[in-house]
N, C-alpha and C positions, 0 to 999 in steps of 0.2 A: 417697595421696591427691591427689584434682586440684584444684589450687587457681585455675585458671581460672574465670572468671563465664560465658565461653562457648566452646563448642567450634566448630573451623570446620571443615568437610569439604568438598573436593573434588567438586565434582556440576557437571555439563554445564559445564566450563571456570572454574566462578565459586565462590568461596567461600561458603557458606550455614551462617549460625547455626542453631545446636539447643538447646534448653532445655536447662538443666543439672538435674541432681536438687534442688535447692533453689528454683529456679524453679517445677519440677512440684509440690514439694510445697505451695508456698503458693497455687498457681495451684488445686489440689484443695482446699484449705479454704476458698478464695473462692469457687468454684464448684464445687458438686457437680455441676451439670449438665455432663454431657461434652462437647455443642455449644459451650455458651456459655465453659468452659474452655479448648478449641481456639481460640477466638476469642481471646479473652485471650492466649494464648501466642503468636498468630501476629502479632497486634498490636504485641505487645514486640519480638518476632525482626527484624519488617519494619523496624523502625525510621523509620517514617515519619508517626508522629504529630504534626505538627507543623500548629497553627491559629494563623495570625497574627491579630493585633490590634492597635488603639492606642489610648489613652486622648488624649483630644482635649481637650486644654490652651489652646489658643484657637483660637476661630471663624476659619477662612478659606475663603474660596469656593473654591480648588483641593482641601481635603479633600474636599469634597463628589461631586468626580470620581474618587476612588479608588476601582476595582474593587473591590467588596463581597460578603459572601456574605450571606444573610437574616441579621436578628437572630433573636435565641432570646427569646419572650417575657418572659425576666426580666431580658435584658442591660440595663445601665445605659443614659441616654440619651448618654453622654459616651463610649460604646465603639463602637467599627468592628469589626465581624470582616472581615478583607481575604481576596483571593482568595490563593491560593498562589503566582502568579507573582508580584504585584507587591510590588517589595521598599522598604516605608518609609524605612530609612534612605539610600538614595541621592538621597531628595527634598531637596531646600534646604529646606523647611520643617520636615523634622527637625532640621539645625543650629541652624534660629532657636529650638526649644525649642517648635513648636505642640503635639505631641505625642507620646507617649511609647511604645514598641513593645513589646508582652511579649504571650507564647504566651497564648489563649483559655485554656486551662486554669489560669491563674494569675487568668483574669478569676473564672473560678467559683469559685473559694477566697476571693478579696477579696469578691467579691458580697455574702457572708454579713453582711458590715458594714452593707449596706444596711436591715438589722431593727433597728438601734441606734435607737431612740425619739427622742431628743433630741441633738443634732448636739455631739458633746465639744469642750471647748473647748483641753483638754492631749491629745498624742497623744504614745506613748514607740511606735515602733518597734524593738523589743527587736535584733532580729537583720536588720539593714537591707539590706545590700548585696545588689544595684545600686539599690536603694531603689524597685522597682517599686509595692508594698504601701502602703508608705509616701505617695507621690506619690496612689495611688489613693485614700487616705482623706483627702490634702490636697483635692485634687480635689473629693468629694463633700461633704467637711462645712468645709472653711475654718475650719481650728482658729486659738486664738491662738498657739498652739505645736506645734511638730512636732520632735519629738527623734527623730533616725535614730542608734542606735547601732550599730558595730560594731568586735566586741572585738579581729578581726583587723585591723591597721592595715596592712597590705599590700592590703587591699580597700577602704581609704578612698578611694581614687583615683577609684574608677569610681562610687561613691556621691555624693562632693562634683562629680563632673563633670555626674552626670545631675541635681542637684538646681538648679546653678547652670545649664544651658544650658536648663531646664524653669521657669527663673522660679519657684521654690517660694519665695516669700517665709515669712517668720516660720518658717523650718526653720534647725536646728542639726544638725551631725554632733558627736558624743561617742563616746568610745574608751574605753568600761569592762567591766569584767565585770558580769553580771546580778547577781551580789551587791553591787554596790555601791549600784545602786538601790533592792535589800532594805533595805539598810542605811541609807542615808543619805537618801531619796526614798519612805518608808512611807507608805502611803494618799496617794499625791499626784497619779495620771494618771487622766482620766474613761476613757480609750480604752488598751489596750497591745495592740498586734500581735506576736504570735509565729509566725515564719516557720520554723520550726525545724529547724537541721540534722538529714538524716536522711540516709538509705541511700541516697538518689536513685534509686531503682527504675525512675522514668518516664524518667529520663533515657537511658536504654536504648531506650524506646519513640521517642525522637526522634533515635534514630541517632547518639549522645552513649557516651562511653564510661563506665561508673560500675564499677570493679572491684571486686568481691566483693559487689554489691550486695544479691545473695540470701542471703548465706552467714550464719549464727546470729553468728558474731563481730561483723560489720557490724550487724547488728540488735541486737545486745545494746550493744554499745558506745554507740550512738547513742541507744537507749532509756534509759540511765541520762544521758547528756546530757539530753535532752528534760525527764526528771523534774527535774533541778537547773534549767535556765532557768525553767520553767514557775511552779517553785516560788517562786523569787525575782520573778518577775513578780508573782504574785498578791499579794507582800507590799506590792511597788510599788503596787498599784492601789485607786483611790477605793472606799469602799462606795457601792453604786449602779452603780459602773462596768464596764464590757466588755473581757473580752479575749479576741480572736480567734485560736485556734491553727490551723495550716495546717502543711502537709507537701506534698512532690512523689514520696511513697512509696506501697504497696501494702499495707505489711508492718503485720497487725493489731497487733502488738505496739508500735508507733511512733504506733499511731494510737489506735483505741478504748481500746485499753489504757492508755494514758497519761491518758484523760480519764476511766476508772474509777477511775484511782489519784488522781489530782487531784480526783475528786467525793469519794471516801471519805476523804481526807488532809485535805481544806479542804470540808469539809459547809456550810458557808457560799455556795459557788459553785454555782450553779445553771445548766444547758444552756440555751440560749434557742434555742425552734423559729426557723427562717430560712421563712415562708410559701412563699417563690416556689423556693425548692429542697427541698420535699416529694417531688418523684417522684424525688430521689437519695437517699431517706434512706438509711441503712447499715443493711444485714441481720441486723449481726454484734452489734447491741445494741437498749436499748429508747431509750436517750435520745437527744435529738434532732444527728444530726451526720450528715454528707453526703459521697459519695465520687463520683468522676468517673473511670472505666476510658477506656484506649486504644481499646476498641473502638466507643465510644460517640459517634467521630467528632467531637470537639470539643476535641481536644489530645490531652497524653500523661497525662492524668487527674492526680487530686490529692484530699486529703483538709482537709475544714474544719469547724472547730466556733465557735459563738460560746457566751460564757458571759458569766454576770452575777454579779456580788459583791453580796448579800445582808445581811450584819451590818453595823454601826453602827462608826464611826470612834473608834478609843481612840487617835490622834493628828492634830494637825492636818498639813494639808498644808504641806510645804517650800517655801519659793520654788528658781525653778530656778535664780534667779541664784547660787545657794551654789555653782554648778560651772563654772566656763567651759569653754566648748566647744571642742573642737578647732578648728571651723570653723563658722561661722555665715553665713548667706547676706545676700551686700553684702559680705562680706570679701575681698580678693584674695586668689587661687587658690594654694595652697601646691605647684603645681607646674605645669607647662606644658601647656595642655589639647591633646590629641590630637584631629585629624579624626577623624571618623566612617569606620572600615573601608569599603572598596566594599561588601563583603557583609553587613556586621553586619547583624543581624535581630534578632528579640525576644531580651529579656534573659535570660539562662541562668540556671537554676537554680544554687541554691550547688552547687556540687562535693560530694560525701559525702566526711565526713573520714573517713579510717581511722588505723589505729593508725600510728607510727613503724615503721621498718623494724626488726625484733629485732637485737641485738647478733649479731656471727657466731659461731658456737660454737666453743667450744676445739676445739684439735685433740685428737684420740684419743690417748691414751696408746700408741706403740709400742715394742714390745720391740725391746731389742738386739739385733743380729746378729751382731755380733763376740763373739770370745772375751771372758769376764769379765774384768775388772780385777782385781787380787791384792787380797786383804785384803773381799769384799765389794761391794757396790754402791757404796759412796763411797770405793772406789779405796784406801783406807786399811790398814794390817796390821792385824791382831789385837792387836798390842803398842801401836799406835799410839791404836788404839780404845779402849783401857782408861782410866779415869779414875785421878787418885793417890787411893789411900785404898780402893782397891776390891780 
């Protein structure tokens, strides 16, 4: 059984990627049309599906001079698509926090929150690091409180650095498992963002590594994690509040099937239409959810769905001060800030989480090759092996 996610063959002096059977299987399910399927696979293997964009946080005359790509009809006014040759992280305004850099497919996914009719006051970004979706929500809604949660403490540095650099006031960083919010803060948040950990299949379309992204074991593991995260998120959501579910993977099981489970398990949740994304409606289900693929030329691809809670509250919202934050805007940084890397570009998607390496297999029993010891396997004589009384 071949374990590599991609095979490399020598061709014309260069290493060329070829599609693996799991990738082809998914492509066949998603695209019955041969031509469209070939375009999808080719876009993934080329690894060139990057589309730069910035969220403008501070209006500056210099930003108007940035070389840009024509805006889409649905693009938020504070988002700019940039030409491929421009490196936003090298401009002095990046260090000043005048804008936040991200891939345009992330803009596609986050733009679904534009369908929320009333600006939410309390926002929980449940899987936040490096913080792009939370910063998008802050720029759009200016909430009273933005809670950016990250369960992995080693990922909080980039999150805190971005919130501090971009001057995201009224933001806090918490480090807690999603079940903490379900237990301690039931029916508390107006809006919850779940940028769910996933198999990261679109990372390959960007040219990044995502080992095992198309394998059944990776997809199944993330499917279970996503169900647990979204289930806890729903308990922390206020009645009438909205939940935005997003991934950067193409897998049906991590996208539409998660939503089907959610709507069946929690009948008081409903999927909300997003009119400006109607042209991207998923063909694999009836409820409103939206897909972007790498061959469409707007980044590596994404999945997004906006949901609303429709039932009545059984409990009163909990004061957010009940739990002290790991860091709050205005606090001293818990680390020495690093200067932006010369080639730093858009925020990277969350790397796919895989199972830890299995324990090394025990060595197989090897039969003894020398002459046997007298008295059997244990080297004892028959008289020694007899117990008294027998």
